[in-house]
C-alpha positions in Angstrom: 111.9 135.5 133.9 108.5 134.0 133.2 106.1 135.7 130.9 102.6 133.9 132.2 102.6 131.6 129.3 99.1 130.5 130.2 96.4 132.5 132.3 95.4 131.7 135.7 92.6 129.2 135.7 89.3 130.4 135.5 90.9 133.6 133.2 90.4 133.0 129.5 93.4 134.5 127.2 93.2 137.7 126.1 91.3 139.6 129.0 91.4 140.3 132.4 88.7 139.2 134.5 88.9 138.1 138.0 89.9 134.5 139.3 86.6 134.2 140.7 85.2 133.3 137.3 86.1 129.9 138.8 83.8 130.2 141.8 85.3 127.1 143.8 88.4 128.7 144.2 87.6 130.6 147.1 84.4 129.0 148.1 82.4 125.8 148.7 78.8 127.1 148.5 77.3 128.7 145.2 75.2 131.3 147.0 78.3 133.1 148.1 79.3 136.2 146.1 83.3 136.6 145.3 84.9 140.0 144.5 88.5 141.3 143.9 89.6 144.1 145.4 92.9 145.7 146.7 94.0 147.6 149.9 96.8 150.2 150.9 98.6 152.0 153.6 101.7 154.0 154.6 105.0 152.2 155.7 107.0 152.9 158.6 110.6 151.8 157.0 113.9 151.0 158.5 116.6 149.8 155.5 119.1 147.4 156.1 121.7 146.0 153.9 119.2 143.0 152.5 116.0 143.7 153.7 113.2 146.6 154.6 111.8 146.2 158.2 108.5 147.6 158.9 106.4 148.4 162.1 104.3 145.4 162.7 100.6 145.9 161.4 98.0 146.9 163.8 95.3 144.2 164.3 96.3 142.5 161.2 94.2 139.0 160.3 93.0 137.3 157.7 90.3 138.9 155.8 86.7 138.1 156.2 84.4 137.3 153.4 83.6 138.7 150.9 87.4 140.3 151.0 90.1 137.5 150.6 93.8 137.5 149.7 94.7 134.8 147.2 98.5 133.8 147.1 100.3 132.0 143.8 103.5 131.2 145.3 104.6 129.5 142.1 104.6 132.5 140.1 105.1 135.0 142.9 101.8 136.7 142.4 99.1 138.0 144.8 95.7 138.9 143.7 93.2 140.7 146.1 89.1 140.1 146.4 86.4 142.4 147.6 87.7 145.2 149.7 85.2 147.5 148.2 86.2 150.2 150.7 89.8 150.3 149.2 88.3 151.2 145.8 90.3 154.3 144.2 92.6 154.4 147.4 96.4 153.7 147.4 97.0 150.0 148.2 99.9 148.5 149.5 100.7 144.5 149.7 103.8 143.3 151.2 105.6 139.8 151.1 107.0 139.3 154.7 109.7 136.6 155.9 110.7 136.8 159.4 109.7 140.3 160.1 111.4 141.7 156.8 109.7 142.6 153.7 111.2 141.0 150.8 108.7 142.5 148.2 106.2 145.3 148.4 103.8 146.9 145.7 101.4 149.9 145.6 98.6 150.6 143.2 95.2 152.2 142.9 92.2 149.9 143.8 89.8 149.5 141.0 86.3 151.1 140.4 83.3 149.9 142.6 81.9 148.7 139.2 85.1 146.8 138.4 85.0 145.0 141.6 81.2 144.2 141.7 82.0 142.8 138.3 84.6 140.5 139.4 87.8 142.2 138.5 90.7 142.0 141.1 90.8 145.4 142.6 94.8 145.0 142.8 96.9 142.2 141.3 100.6 142.0 141.6 103.2 139.9 139.2 100.3 139.0 136.6 99.7 140.9 132.9 97.1 143.6 133.6 98.2 144.1 137.2 101.2 146.0 138.7 104.8 144.9 139.1 106.5 144.1 142.5 108.1 147.4 143.4 105.6 149.6 142.0 105.1 152.7 143.9 108.2 152.7 145.7 108.6 149.3 146.7 111.9 147.3 146.6 113.0 146.8 143.0 112.7 143.0 143.2 110.5 140.4 142.5 110.3 138.3 145.8 110.4 134.8 145.7 107.1 134.0 147.9 107.6 130.8 149.9 105.5 128.8 152.3 105.6 130.8 155.5 105.8 134.2 154.0 103.0 136.4 155.3 101.1 138.7 152.9 100.4 141.9 154.4 97.6 144.0 152.7 97.1 147.9 153.9 94.7 151.2 153.6 93.3 153.7 155.6 95.3 152.5 158.6 93.5 149.0 158.3 95.6 145.7 158.1 94.6 142.1 156.9 97.1 139.2 156.6 97.5 135.7 155.5 100.1 132.8 155.8 101.5 131.4 152.5 100.1 127.6 152.9 103.0 125.0 152.7 101.5 122.7 149.8 102.9 121.8 146.3 102.1 119.2 143.9 105.4 117.4 143.2 104.1 114.7 140.3 101.5 112.3 138.9 101.1 108.7 137.7 98.7 107.3 135.1 97.3 103.7 135.4 95.0 102.9 132.8 91.8 104.9 134.3 93.2 105.6 137.4 95.4 108.7 138.0 97.5 109.3 141.1 98.9 113.0 142.1 101.1 113.4 144.8 102.7 116.4 146.5 103.6 118.1 149.8 101.3 119.3 152.7 103.6 120.7 155.4 103.7 121.8 158.8 100.7 124.2 159.6 98.4 123.0 156.7 94.9 122.1 158.3 94.1 118.9 156.1 90.4 119.7 156.4 91.1 123.0 154.5 92.9 121.4 151.3 91.9 120.6 147.8 93.5 119.3 144.8 92.4 120.2 141.3 93.5 119.6 137.8 92.2 122.0 135.1 91.7 121.1 131.4 88.9 123.4 129.6 88.5 120.3 127.1 86.8 118.2 129.8 83.6 120.1 129.5 83.2 117.7 126.3 83.8 114.8 127.9 80.6 113.2 129.3 82.4 111.7 132.2 83.4 115.0 133.6 81.2 117.6 131.8 83.4 120.7 133.2 86.6 122.1 133.2 88.1 120.7 136.1 88.0 117.6 138.2 88.6 117.9 142.3 89.6 115.5 145.1 89.1 116.4 149.0 89.4 114.3 151.9 88.4 111.5 153.0 91.3 109.2 151.2 88.3 106.7 150.4 87.2 107.3 147.2 83.8 109.3 147.0 81.6 109.5 143.9 81.7 113.2 142.5 78.4 114.9 142.6 79.4 116.6 139.4 80.7 114.1 137.0 80.8 110.1 136.3 84.2 109.6 138.5 85.4 109.1 142.0 88.3 110.7 143.9 89.8 110.8 147.3 92.3 113.0 149.0 94.7 111.5 151.8 97.4 113.3 153.7 100.0 111.5 155.9 103.4 112.7 157.1 103.5 115.9 155.5 102.7 114.3 151.9 99.5 113.9 150.2 98.0 111.8 147.6 94.8 112.5 145.2 93.4 109.4 143.8 91.1 109.5 140.9 89.2 106.7 139.1 87.8 107.2 135.9 85.3 105.2 133.7 87.7 105.1 130.8 91.5 105.3 130.1 91.2 108.0 127.6 89.3 110.1 130.0 92.3 109.4 132.7 94.5 110.5 130.0 92.8 113.9 129.1 92.4 114.7 132.8 96.5 114.0 133.3 97.1 116.5 130.4 95.6 119.6 132.3 97.0 121.9 134.8 97.8 120.2 138.3 97.1 122.5 141.4 96.8 122.1 145.1 94.9 124.5 147.2 95.1 125.4 150.8 93.1 128.1 153.1 93.9 129.3 156.6 90.2 129.9 157.3 86.7 128.9 156.2 83.7 130.1 157.8 80.3 128.9 158.2 79.1 129.4 154.7 82.0 127.5 153.4 84.0 130.6 152.2 87.9 129.9 151.9 89.8 132.8 153.5 93.6 133.5 153.0 93.9 130.9 150.1 97.0 129.6 148.5 97.0 128.1 145.0 100.2 126.0 144.0 100.5 125.3 140.5 102.7 122.3 139.0 105.0 123.5 136.2 104.6 127.4 136.8 108.1 129.1 137.5 108.7 132.3 139.6 110.4 135.5 138.5 108.7 138.6 137.0 105.2 137.9 135.5 105.7 140.4 132.4 107.7 142.9 130.6 109.2 145.7 132.6 108.9 144.1 136.2 111.8 143.7 138.2 114.1 140.5 138.3 114.2 138.1 141.5 116.7 138.5 143.9 119.0 135.7 142.7 119.2 137.3 139.1 120.0 140.9 140.2 123.5 142.2 140.7 124.4 145.0 143.1 123.2 148.5 143.0 125.5 151.2 142.5 126.5 153.9 145.4 124.7 157.4 144.9 125.8 160.7 145.9 129.1 160.6 144.5 131.7 163.5 145.1 135.4 164.5 143.9 137.4 167.0 144.8 140.9 167.8 144.1 141.8 168.0 147.8 145.5 168.5 147.1 147.9 168.5 144.5 148.5 164.9 143.5 145.4 163.7 145.7 141.7 163.3 145.0 139.1 162.8 147.7 136.1 160.6 146.5 132.9 160.3 148.8 129.7 158.3 148.3 126.4 156.8 149.8 126.3 153.0 149.7 122.9 152.1 148.0 120.0 150.3 149.8 120.3 146.8 148.1 117.2 145.0 147.2 116.0 142.3 149.8 117.5 138.5 149.2 120.3 140.0 147.1 124.1 139.0 148.1 125.9 141.1 150.9 127.9 144.0 150.1 131.6 142.8 150.3 132.9 146.2 149.7 133.7 149.1 146.6 135.8 149.5 143.9 136.9 153.5 143.1 138.5 154.1 139.7 139.6 157.5 137.9 139.2 156.7 134.1 140.4 159.1 131.3 137.5 160.7 129.4 139.4 160.5 126.2 140.2 157.3 124.4 142.9 156.3 121.8 141.8 153.1 119.9 139.2 151.9 122.2 141.5 152.1 125.1 141.2 154.4 128.1 143.6 154.6 131.3 142.5 154.2 134.9 143.8 154.2 138.3 142.1 153.4 141.4 141.4 151.1 144.6 139.3 148.4 145.9 137.7 148.7 149.4 136.8 145.8 151.6 134.6 147.4 153.8 130.8 147.4 153.2 130.4 150.4 155.4 132.8 152.6 153.4 131.8 156.0 152.6 135.1 157.6 151.1 138.5 156.8 150.0 142.0 158.9 148.8 143.4 158.3 145.2 146.6 159.4 144.1 146.4 161.5 141.0 144.5 164.6 139.5 141.0 165.0 138.4 141.7 166.7 135.0 140.8 164.7 132.3 139.3 161.7 134.2 135.9 160.6 135.5 135.5 158.9 139.0 133.4 155.7 138.9 132.6 154.0 142.0 131.1 150.4 141.8 129.7 148.2 144.7 131.2 144.7 145.0 129.1 141.5 146.0 129.8 137.9 145.1 127.6 138.6 142.3 130.3 141.0 140.9 130.4 144.8 140.4 127.4 146.9 140.0 126.7 148.6 136.7 126.5 151.1 135.7 129.1 152.7 137.7 128.2 155.9 140.0 129.5 158.8 139.0 130.0 162.3 140.2 126.5 163.8 140.4 124.7 160.6 140.9 121.6 161.8 143.0 121.6 161.0 146.8 119.6 157.6 147.8 116.0 158.0 148.4 115.6 154.9 150.1 115.2 151.3 148.6 113.9 153.0 145.4 116.9 155.5 144.9 118.5 155.0 141.2 121.4 156.5 139.5 120.9 159.0 136.9 120.8 156.9 133.2 118.7 159.8 131.4 120.6 160.5 128.2 121.3 164.3 127.6 119.9 165.9 124.2 121.9 168.0 122.2 121.6 170.5 119.2 123.1 172.6 116.4 121.9 176.0 115.7 121.3 176.7 112.7 120.4 173.3 111.4 122.1 171.8 108.4 121.2 172.6 104.9 122.0 175.0 102.1 123.5 178.1 103.3 124.2 181.4 101.5 127.1 182.5 103.7 129.6 180.9 106.2 127.2 180.3 109.4 128.4 180.5 113.1 127.3 177.5 114.7 126.0 177.2 118.3 125.9 174.0 120.3 123.8 173.5 123.2 122.8 170.4 125.3 119.7 169.8 127.9 122.5 168.7 131.0 125.3 170.2 133.0 128.1 168.6 131.0 130.3 169.0 127.9 129.7 168.6 124.0 132.8 167.4 121.5 132.4 167.7 117.7 134.5 166.9 114.9 134.2 168.9 111.1 135.7 166.2 109.2 132.9 163.8 109.0 134.4 161.2 111.7 132.8 160.5 114.9 133.5 162.5 117.7 133.4 159.2 119.9 136.0 156.8 120.5 133.9 153.7 121.7 131.8 155.3 124.3 134.2 158.2 125.2 134.9 161.2 123.6 137.8 160.4 120.8 141.5 162.1 120.8 140.8 164.1 117.9 137.5 165.3 118.7 137.3 169.0 119.7 135.7 170.4 123.2 132.9 173.0 122.4 133.6 176.2 124.3 131.9 179.0 122.3 130.1 179.2 119.1 132.6 179.0 116.0 132.6 179.6 112.4 132.6 176.1 109.7 135.0 178.1 107.7 132.8 177.4 104.2 134.3 179.2 100.9 134.1 178.5 97.4 137.4 176.3 98.2 135.5 174.5 100.7 131.6 174.6 99.9 130.6 171.8 102.1 131.2 170.8 106.0 129.9 168.0 107.5 129.7 168.3 111.6 129.2 165.7 114.0 128.7 166.4 117.6 128.0 164.5 121.1 127.1 165.5 124.6 128.4 164.0 127.9 126.2 164.9 131.1 128.0 165.1 134.8 126.6 161.4 135.8 128.4 160.1 132.3 125.4 159.8 130.0 125.9 160.2 126.5 123.8 161.7 124.0 123.4 160.2 120.2 125.9 161.6 117.8 124.1 163.9 115.7 125.3 165.2 112.1 124.6 168.2 110.3 126.2 169.0 106.8 126.4 172.7 105.8 126.8 173.3 101.9 126.9 176.6 100.2 124.3 177.4 97.7 121.3 178.9 96.4 118.2 179.6 98.9 115.4 177.1 97.6 111.8 175.7 99.2 111.3 172.0 99.1 110.3 170.0 96.3 106.9 168.6 95.7 105.9 165.7 97.8 105.1 162.2 95.9 101.4 161.6 96.6 100.8 158.0 97.9 97.9 156.2 99.1 94.6 157.8 100.1 92.4 155.9 102.3 89.0 157.1 103.1 87.6 156.6 106.8 84.7 157.7 108.8 84.3 161.6 108.3 88.4 161.5 107.8 91.1 160.4 105.3 94.5 158.8 105.9 96.9 160.4 103.4 100.5 159.0 102.5 103.3 160.6 100.8 107.0 160.4 99.7 109.1 162.9 101.2 110.4 165.5 98.3 113.9 167.0 98.0 114.5 169.4 101.0 115.6 172.8 99.1 118.5 174.6 100.4 117.1 174.0 104.2 115.7 171.0 106.2 112.1 170.3 105.9 110.3 171.8 109.0 106.8 170.3 108.4 104.0 169.1 105.9 100.4 170.4 105.3 97.9 168.0 103.8 94.7 169.9 102.2 91.6 168.2 101.6 89.0 170.4 99.2 85.5 169.6 98.7 83.7 171.0 95.8 82.2 173.7 97.6 83.0 175.2 101.0 86.3 175.7 103.1 89.1 173.3 102.8 90.2 171.1 105.8 93.9 170.7 106.5 96.3 168.5 108.8 100.0 169.4 109.4 102.7 166.8 110.0 106.4 166.9 111.3 109.4 167.0 109.5 109.8 163.3 109.7 106.6 162.1 109.0 105.0 160.6 105.7 101.5 160.0 106.8 98.4 162.7 108.3 94.8 162.0 108.8 92.7 164.4 107.9 89.5 164.9 110.1 86.2 167.0 110.0 85.1 165.6 106.6 81.8 165.0 105.1 80.9 161.2 104.5 80.0 161.0 100.7 81.7 164.1 99.5 84.4 163.7 96.8 87.6 165.6 98.2 90.8 166.7 96.3 93.7 165.9 98.5 97.3 167.6 98.0 100.4 167.8 100.2 103.1 170.5 100.6 106.3 170.7 102.3 107.7 173.9 104.0 111.2 174.8 105.0 112.7 178.1 106.4 112.7 179.4 102.7 109.0 178.8 102.2 106.5 176.3 101.1 107.2 174.2 97.8 104.8 173.3 95.3 102.0 170.7 96.0 102.0 167.1 95.1 99.9 165.7 92.5 96.3 165.6 93.3 93.8 162.6 94.1 90.4 162.3 95.3 89.0 160.8 98.3 85.4 160.0 99.2 85.0 159.4 103.0 82.5 157.0 104.2 80.8 155.5 107.5 82.4 152.2 108.5 80.4 148.8 108.2 78.9 147.5 111.6 81.2 145.1 113.5 80.4 141.7 114.3 79.3 140.6 117.7 78.7 137.0 119.1 77.3 135.6 122.5 78.8 132.3 123.5 77.3 132.3 126.9 74.4 133.8 128.9 73.5 132.5 132.3 72.1 133.6 135.5 71.8 132.0 139.1 70.9 133.6 142.3 73.6 136.6 143.0 75.7 135.8 139.7 74.5 137.1 135.9 77.2 136.0 133.3 77.2 137.0 129.7 80.3 136.8 127.4 81.2 136.7 123.6 83.4 138.3 121.0 83.5 141.3 118.8 85.3 142.0 115.6 86.3 145.9 116.9 88.7 145.8 119.3 87.4 148.7 122.0 83.7 148.6 120.9 81.4 149.4 123.7 79.0 146.2 124.3 75.7 147.3 126.0 73.3 144.0 127.2 69.7 145.3 127.8 67.2 143.5 129.6 64.2 142.2 127.8 60.9 140.3 129.0 59.9 137.2 127.6 57.9 139.4 124.9 61.2 141.0 124.1 60.1 144.4 125.6 62.8 146.1 127.3 62.5 145.8 131.4 62.5 149.6 132.7 64.1 151.1 135.9 61.0 152.6 137.5 63.6 155.3 139.5 64.9 156.5 136.0 62.5 155.4 133.5 65.0 153.8 131.1 65.9 150.6 130.2 68.0 148.1 132.4 71.5 147.6 130.8 74.8 146.9 131.7 78.1 147.4 129.7 81.8 146.3 128.8 84.1 147.0 125.9 85.7 144.3 123.5 89.3 143.2 124.4 92.2 143.2 121.7 92.4 139.8 120.0 95.1 137.6 121.2 97.1 135.6 118.5 96.0 133.4 116.7 92.6 135.0 117.4 91.3 137.6 115.2 88.4 138.6 117.1 88.4 139.9 120.9 86.8 138.6 123.9 84.4 140.7 126.0 82.6 139.4 129.5 80.2 140.8 132.0 79.9 139.4 135.3 77.3 141.1 137.9 77.2 139.8 141.5 75.6 142.9 142.9 72.9 145.4 141.3 69.6 144.2 139.6 71.3 141.9 137.3 72.5 139.8 139.9 69.0 139.5 141.8 66.7 139.5 138.8 66.7 136.8 135.9 65.9 138.6 132.5 64.2 136.2 130.4 65.8 137.7 127.1 68.7 140.0 126.5 69.4 142.3 123.5 73.4 142.9 122.7 74.4 146.1 120.7 77.9 147.2 119.8 78.9 150.9 119.9 80.4 150.4 116.4 76.9 149.2 114.9 76.5 145.4 115.2 73.7 144.1 117.5 71.9 140.7 118.5 68.2 141.3 118.8 67.5 138.8 121.5 69.3 136.1 123.4 68.0 133.9 126.0 69.4 133.7 129.3 69.5 130.4 131.1 68.7 129.6 134.4 71.2 128.0 136.9 
């Protein structure tokens, strides 16, 4: 599984703007606008053993600028441009191979403002986006390959692109010359190719003076219009060679240390916009793009059947039925099933079992010789990858299609009354959230042996007394619940002791930290008294006027008191409460809330060109709102005549990414007033108090 150790080119770490921050990815003319968008539509699904076959999209075609589909096959990632009409709608992205869907995801299109600012409307398999399988698609990350078709749908409209067969395979450095080689397979239009090397440090090298170098046909070396180097791209016999000549070996070495990529596109319009774009990145690996995404087909075992039933159909005969699961696309084919009856009780970690192995991938039932009493039925799917886990149990839900899953939710279990000091022998009632069984012990031993009920555990059938007396003043109850699907709760413990009823002791007050109109109060839990603590109350009392309070749950040791007045001295105490009553307050401390100091913001870039305004910087407070106000050359706000208010544009500061301690913020406008009018100056302010009075906006 890859965790996207480096962001896509054109995407600074720690934030999620569009790839369009590197404009030439998708166009050749700087006058073109690029926006990221997303699409969706309903599916017509028919399931098979290893794929999902859908009806062909109506009138599907490569999208037209400003809409676009961009594919990163090495990372199994798809990102969308434009498609402003899909904003806020359900968008479905499919990966098709040979007419079958091998991966799909459905998400909600981004807002119009986000699209206009250059954000992708839907991005799949990249941090900040959605996983493959989101919205009910097959729970598998598809291994996107050349020739696959990416289909995007929304509102009964379909677009698609074919993944181009291009890939970097290596490079060779010789002094000031660097040669990058790779594949350019069948179907690739050599006039619609570019090889590129990305290394942000190249901006400081005068021979390059930008973050990348590029090579396009013809093969003969051509002088770069953007730097002091030559390049050419030759394509012969399904292979390409990109040759670069730099003025020094040091520059060539720096370039060779960058990211190697090759891109090809399906269509190119009269304005040079690259449509249906494939970007292959050397060294990136496929698989899930971030935590929580499904594994690829090669890393998945089989899915267990669902809808399992078991009946004692005759003395000594058990009839078991099940529904075979729809396996994820690309996984190993089903060979059959195993059906076992496993004893619920265990001794010394061992359980007995009996059953069958069935070599029919389409089987839905079988008969076992034996009895259901004391046994649990387990059904597993068998493939070359092994047996499915966890097994399907009686009560597993019927398969709802490619997304159907076995119940794996653990039950909860409780005892009434709860443990503590009691004045008389209580009668204990146990309850569980599920239709299952509860096992318990009264000698302090665990009711579990391994993962199942121990041989000495008692099955709960009705409320029972503990038998507390002067001769036996304390009993420890341990109990656990099993649901019908075989899930197990945590083992819970309650200790009951005969004694005198008492409220909790006084908490020990710890740090009391002032905030803005608030205070954070910490404490150490006191002795609980004769009953468990049920909660805490924090009281902040001013010299005059009513006190402010905050409550906390039994296990808490911290609470925040809000609604305080900055500059006022408050006296703070904490009390604990149980079923008997509220105990004595803690020793008091004083605190004086105060407004926070202003945050620190910077501007690292402010640039405008026709149809593209960009400004970015850093902020010391994540989540702060950054407002950029357009100013005249005299520093006067530019006023919108329609509203009478200054022209502004906003964003928020992202959380810092280690090792950085400040977060990044970026604004990019390709539509609206800022895209068509260059402000001479801008004022930048933060909702947390920071400000920069004036910043000059560069032209070009």
